[in-house]
C-alpha positions as CSV (number, residue, x, y, z in Angstrom):
1,M,0.0,0.0,0.0
2,L,1.3,3.4,-0.9
3,V,1.9,5.8,1.9
4,Y,2.3,9.5,1.1
5,E,5.1,11.4,2.8
6,T,4.3,14.3,5.2
7,M,4.5,17.6,3.4
8,N,7.4,19.9,4.3
9,E,5.2,23.0,4.1
10,Q,1.5,23.6,4.6
11,P,-0.5,24.1,1.4
12,F,-1.8,27.6,0.6
13,R,-5.3,28.2,2.0
14,F,-7.9,29.4,-0.6
15,S,-10.9,31.4,0.6
16,A,-13.4,29.7,-1.8
17,F,-13.7,27.1,-4.5
18,N,-14.0,28.9,-7.9
19,N,-17.5,28.2,-9.1
20,D,-16.5,28.9,-12.6
21,L,-15.6,25.2,-12.7
22,L,-19.3,24.4,-12.7
23,R,-19.9,26.7,-15.7
24,L,-17.4,24.9,-18.0
25,P,-18.9,23.2,-21.1
26,P,-19.8,19.6,-20.2
27,E,-17.4,18.2,-22.7
28,K,-14.5,19.9,-20.9
29,F,-15.7,19.8,-17.3
30,K,-15.7,16.0,-17.1
31,Y,-12.0,15.9,-17.9
32,L,-11.2,18.0,-14.8
33,V,-13.3,16.3,-12.2
34,S,-12.5,12.7,-13.3
35,T,-9.6,10.7,-14.6
36,A,-11.2,10.4,-18.0
37,R,-8.7,10.8,-20.8
38,V,-9.4,13.6,-23.2
39,N,-10.6,12.5,-26.6
40,R,-8.9,13.6,-29.9
41,E,-11.5,16.3,-30.5
42,I,-10.7,18.2,-27.3
43,I,-7.7,20.3,-26.6
44,M,-7.3,21.6,-23.1
45,S,-5.3,24.8,-22.7
46,G,-3.8,26.2,-19.6
47,K,-0.7,27.4,-17.7
48,V,1.8,25.9,-15.3
49,I,3.1,28.5,-12.9
50,K,6.2,28.1,-10.7
51,I,5.2,29.7,-7.4
52,S,8.5,28.7,-5.6
53,N,11.0,25.9,-5.7
54,N,8.5,24.0,-3.5
55,S,5.1,24.7,-5.2
56,F,3.6,24.9,-8.6
57,A,0.1,25.6,-9.9
58,Y,-2.0,24.6,-13.0
59,H,-4.5,27.1,-14.3
60,L,-7.1,26.4,-16.9
61,E,-7.5,29.2,-19.5
62,M,-11.2,30.1,-19.6
63,S,-10.6,33.0,-22.2
64,E,-7.8,35.3,-23.2
65,T,-8.3,37.3,-20.0
66,R,-9.6,34.7,-17.5
67,E,-7.9,31.8,-15.8
68,L,-9.0,29.2,-13.3
69,L,-6.8,27.6,-10.6
70,V,-7.3,23.9,-10.9
71,M,-4.4,22.1,-9.2
72,N,-1.4,22.7,-7.0
73,A,1.7,20.7,-6.4
74,Y,3.7,20.8,-3.2
75,K,7.1,19.4,-2.4
76,T,7.3,16.3,-0.1
77,L,10.2,14.3,1.0
78,F,10.6,12.2,-2.2
79,G,8.5,14.1,-4.7
80,Y,5.4,16.3,-5.1
81,S,1.9,15.8,-3.8
82,I,-0.8,17.1,-6.2
83,Y,-4.1,18.6,-4.9
84,T,-7.3,19.8,-6.5
85,F,-10.3,21.6,-4.9
86,E,-13.6,20.5,-3.7
87,K,-16.9,22.4,-3.5
88,N,-16.5,22.6,0.3
89,H,-13.5,24.9,-0.2
90,K,-11.0,22.2,0.8
91,L,-8.0,20.7,-0.9
92,R,-8.1,17.1,-1.9
93,K,-5.0,15.0,-2.7
94,I,-5.3,13.2,-6.1
95,G,-1.8,12.2,-6.9
96,W,1.9,12.0,-6.0
97,L,4.8,12.5,-8.3
98,K,7.8,10.5,-7.1
99,V,11.2,11.8,-7.9
100,N,14.5,9.8,-7.8
101,L,17.7,11.2,-6.2
102,K,19.2,12.1,-9.6
103,K,16.0,13.9,-10.6
104,N,15.9,12.3,-14.0
105,E,13.2,9.6,-13.4
106,F,9.7,10.2,-12.2
107,V,6.7,8.0,-11.4
108,L,3.1,9.4,-11.2
109,Y,0.8,7.7,-8.6
110,E,-3.0,8.3,-9.1
111,G,-4.3,7.3,-5.7
112,E,-2.3,4.1,-5.0
113,K,-1.7,3.1,-8.6
114,D,1.5,3.9,-10.5
115,T,0.3,5.0,-14.0
116,I,3.1,6.9,-15.7
117,I,6.9,6.8,-15.8
118,V,8.9,9.7,-17.2
119,K,12.7,9.3,-17.9
120,Y,15.3,11.9,-19.0
121,A,18.7,11.4,-20.6
122,N,21.3,13.7,-22.1
123,I,22.2,13.1,-25.8
124,M,24.6,14.8,-28.1
125,Y,23.3,16.0,-31.5
126,D,25.2,18.2,-33.9
127,Q,27.8,18.8,-31.2
128,K,25.1,20.2,-28.9
129,L,23.7,18.7,-25.7
130,F,20.0,18.0,-25.7
131,H,17.6,16.4,-23.2
132,D,15.9,13.2,-24.4
133,M,12.5,12.5,-22.7
134,E,10.5,9.3,-22.6
135,V,7.0,8.9,-21.2
136,I,5.8,5.3,-20.5
137,Y,2.2,4.3,-19.6
138,T,-0.2,1.4,-20.0
139,T,-3.7,1.5,-21.4
140,E,-5.0,-1.5,-19.4
141,G,-5.1,0.0,-16.0
142,D,-2.3,-2.1,-14.7
143,S,0.8,-1.1,-12.7
144,V,3.1,0.6,-15.3
145,L,6.1,-0.2,-13.1
146,E,5.3,-4.0,-13.1
147,R,4.8,-4.0,-16.8
148,Y,8.0,-2.0,-17.4
149,N,10.2,-3.9,-15.0
150,S,8.9,-7.3,-16.4
151,N,9.8,-6.1,-19.9
152,E,6.2,-6.7,-21.1
153,L,6.7,-4.4,-24.1
154,D,3.4,-5.3,-25.7
155,K,1.6,-4.0,-22.6
156,I,3.2,-0.5,-22.4
157,I,3.2,2.5,-24.7
158,R,6.3,4.7,-25.1
159,L,6.1,8.4,-26.1
160,A,9.0,10.7,-26.7
161,N,9.7,14.4,-27.0
162,K,9.6,15.8,-30.6
163,K,13.1,16.7,-31.8
164,P,13.8,20.4,-32.4
165,R,14.9,21.7,-35.7
166,Y,17.7,24.1,-36.5
167,N,16.5,27.6,-37.2
168,K,19.1,29.4,-39.4
169,D,17.6,32.9,-38.8
170,R,17.9,32.5,-35.0
171,D,20.9,30.2,-34.9
172,L,19.3,27.8,-32.5
173,Y,17.2,24.7,-32.3
174,T,13.5,25.3,-32.0
175,L,10.1,23.7,-31.8
176,N,7.0,24.9,-33.8
177,Y,4.5,26.4,-31.4
178,N,2.2,27.7,-34.2
179,N,3.0,31.4,-33.6
180,M,2.4,31.3,-29.9
181,S,4.7,33.6,-27.9
182,I,7.0,30.9,-26.5
183,I,10.5,31.9,-25.5
184,P,13.5,29.5,-25.9
185,S,14.0,27.2,-22.9
186,E,15.6,23.9,-22.2
187,R,12.3,23.0,-20.4
188,N,10.2,23.3,-23.6
189,F,8.9,20.0,-25.1
190,Q,6.3,18.5,-27.3
191,L,5.2,14.9,-26.8
192,V,4.5,12.5,-29.7
193,H,4.3,8.8,-30.5
194,P,7.3,7.7,-32.7
195,K,4.8,6.3,-35.3
196,L,2.7,9.5,-35.2
197,P,5.3,12.3,-35.2
198,D,2.8,15.0,-36.4
199,Y,0.2,14.4,-33.6
200,I,1.4,16.4,-30.6
201,N,-0.6,15.1,-27.6
202,L,1.1,17.4,-25.1
203,S,2.8,20.7,-25.7
204,F,4.7,22.7,-23.0
205,G,6.5,26.0,-23.6
206,A,7.8,28.9,-21.6
207,N,5.9,32.2,-21.6
208,S,8.4,33.7,-19.1
209,E,10.8,32.4,-16.5
210,N,8.1,31.1,-14.2
211,D,5.1,30.9,-16.5
212,Y,4.6,28.0,-19.0
213,K,1.9,27.3,-21.6
214,L,0.4,23.8,-21.3
215,N,-1.9,22.3,-24.1
216,Y,-2.9,18.6,-24.0
217,S,-5.2,16.2,-25.6
218,F,-5.7,12.4,-25.9
219,P,-4.6,10.2,-24.1
220,W,-4.1,12.4,-21.0
221,N,-6.3,13.6,-18.2
222,A,-5.7,16.8,-16.3
223,L,-3.6,15.2,-13.5
224,Q,-1.4,13.4,-15.9
225,A,-0.7,16.4,-18.1
226,F,0.1,18.5,-15.1
227,A,2.5,15.9,-13.6
228,I,4.3,15.3,-17.0
229,S,4.8,19.0,-17.3
230,L,6.2,19.2,-13.8
231,T,8.9,16.7,-14.6
232,A,10.3,19.2,-17.2
233,L,10.6,21.8,-14.5
234,L,12.1,19.4,-11.9
235,F,14.6,17.3,-13.8
236,E,18.4,17.9,-13.5
237,S,20.9,17.0,-16.2
């Protein structure tokens, strides 16, 4: 049985649950209040904000001028606990992101079940150092660690970060964010399946030093997308 560590700091106290959640279109609201994976017709847009080295927040974008706080992550002894909000104005723990000592491997626990593994490695490409990212999960609801450690390759799915392309005009390697105002950062990434390189299922890019754009679609839910994006901010090369 999984036991969560005691938090090093108390979570922020919020005066009220934001009732705008209840006004979301049904096709989007269900993806926030459950672990249902987003379907291919839905793209969820939001932001991940670094509050401090010990806490992060995920905001859903309601419009160009309105945002909604959905989740917070707080540092624990061996990772980060992730909370959402209930109608009674209280925080509810929904996940835990375990971090290894080298800060290059992560495991997401949803409740007591391990559902996602994220691994980072350094690679040399064109005499430059890049971060290679791999996200591993299973679609059958089983323990992803058991499947992975047993080498049951037919029971797991592996995704990878889209490789950046060299931009001659800017003399650097970049990803295509479709004219969004994303600044260059080693934390930026886009997640794809090796056999579907044009279908970006999760996109993460810096708006500023502590503010990051997060878009995601199938096969992720809100908790998974937030946790995967956190790994990009936490890993160390």
